N, C-alpha and C positions, 0 to 999 in steps of 0.2 A: 429416434432422436428424443433425448430427455428434455423436458421443459424445465430448465433450471429455475426459472422465476417461480414456478409453482412449489418449489422446494423451500422457499424462503417464507418463514412464518412472520406475520405482522402482529406485534403486541401493542395494543393501543394504550396510551397514557403511561408509557414507561420510558425513561425514568421519572417523568413528571407529566402532568396533564397537558394534552395537546400534542404530545410527541407520538409518532407512529414508529416504534422500534422495529427495525428490519433484522430479524434474528437469523444468522447463518447456521446456527447449530443444527437446524433441521436439514440443511443441505449437507453438512459434514457427516451426519450419521447415516445418510443414504450413500452407500458405497458407490453405486453407479453414478449418482449425481455429483459426488465429490470428484470422482475420476474425470467425469465429463467437464467439470469446471476447470480442473487443473489442465486438462488437454486443451481446452479453449484458450486459456491464458498462455499456454506454451505457443500456440499458433499465432496469437497476437504478438508475442515477444520475438518470435523467430526473425522477422525482417529487420530488426534493429541491430543485430549482431553484437549483443552485449558481452562484455568481459566479466561482469558480475551482476548478480541480482541482489538488490537491497530489500530487506524485509524489516518492517517496523514492528517492534514489540507491542503487543504479543500476538494478536490475531494475524498480523501480516506474516508471521513465521509459518503459519499453517499452509499458506499458499505459495510463499516465495521459495521455501525449501524444495518442494517437488518440482517447481518450475525450473529452478537452477539445476537440479539433477537431470531433468529431461533435456536441458540444453547443453549439459556437460560443462557448466561454468560454476564458479564459486558463489557462495551465499555470504553476503555482508550483513550481519545483524546490526540493526540500529536499535540501541538499547536506552532504557531510562537510566538516570544516574545511579551509581553504586553497583551496577551489574557487571561491568567489565573490569578485569584486573589489568594492571600495567598502564602505560601511557595512553591517553585518550585525547581526542579532540571533540568538542561539543558545541552546541548552539542552544541558547535560551530562546523561547518563543512564547507569545501571549496566548492564553486560553480565555474562555469567556469570563472566568473568575480567577485571575491570577496568572502565573507563568509556569512553564515546565521546561525540561531540558532533555535533549537527545544527545547520545554520544556514540562514537565509533572508535575502534582501536586506531591509534596513530600509525600511519603507514599501511593500513589495510586497503586503502583506496589511494591509488597513485595518479599523478597528473596524466591526463590523456585517457584514462579508463572510461569506457562507455558502460554506464550503469543504468539498469532499468529498475524502477521502483515497482514492487508488487505488494498490494495490500488488499484487505477484504472489502473496504468501503471508503468512498470519498463523500464527505458531507461539505463542511465549510472549506476544507482543504488546508487548514492551518498546520496540521502535523505533517502532511505530505509536502507542503511548501517549505517547512522548516527542514525536513529531511533533504530535499533537493538543495536548499541553501548550504547545508552542512557538506554534502557531497561536492558541490561546486567549490566550497571553501578549500577542500582537499585537492582541488584541481581536476575533478572528474567532469565528464560530459554526461548530462542526463537528458536523453532525447525523448523519453516517454515514461509515463506512470500508468500501470495497469491495475484495474480494480475488478472485483467481482460485482460490486454494486455501486451505482452512482445515485446520489440524491440531488438532481440538477437544480432544484429550486434553492438550494443552499449555497450554490456558486463555487464550489471547490474546483470543478473542471475548468471553469472560466478563469479562476485565479491562476491555475497552473498554465493555461494557455497564454495569459498575459506575461508569464515568466518564461515563455518560450518552450514549454514542455507539453507535448501531446498527451492527452488523457484518453484512455480507452477503457471501456467497461463492458462486462458481459450482459449487464441488464441495468435498468434504471427504474426508480419508483418515484412518482410524483408525491408531493406533500412532505411534511416534516416527519 
C-alpha cells in the first residue's frame, strides 16, 4: 500500500510567509502514487451514482478526468472566463483580494443530473462552493465533493457541509 501523504511535498513560506504550500506535483510524477490516488477517488465516488464528474480548472482536471473515465461517466469542465466557446452560464464569486468567475457550457448540466465535484485540494472552499452553486443553478444535484487534500483549519469542508454537500478527502494536513 502506498503512503500517499508521504508523496506530498510541503514548501514553507510559499506563496507568502507563513503559508505551508502542499505541492501535489510530487504525487503526480510518481506513477504508482498517482494511480493509487485516482483509484482511491474512484472508490469514494462509486456510492454516489454520478451522472457526471465536474472538474475545476486547472488542477481539478488532473484528477476528475481519470475518475470520470473509470466510472464510465462524462466530465464537465468548470472553466475560467474566456475559455469556453458558445453559450455559457457562470457565477461570480469573492476571492481574498477581488472576485473571479467560473463558467460551464449552457446545457452541459441538466436538471436532475447527479454531479460529483473532484478537485485536488480544499482550503477555504470558496471555489468549490461557487462551483456547487453554479451546478445547482443549472438544476443539478451535488451530493458530494471529493478532494485529494483537505486543509481542515481553513474551513472549506465545513462550508460545503453547511451547504448540504458531503466533503471527502484522501488526506488532510494541519496548518495553513
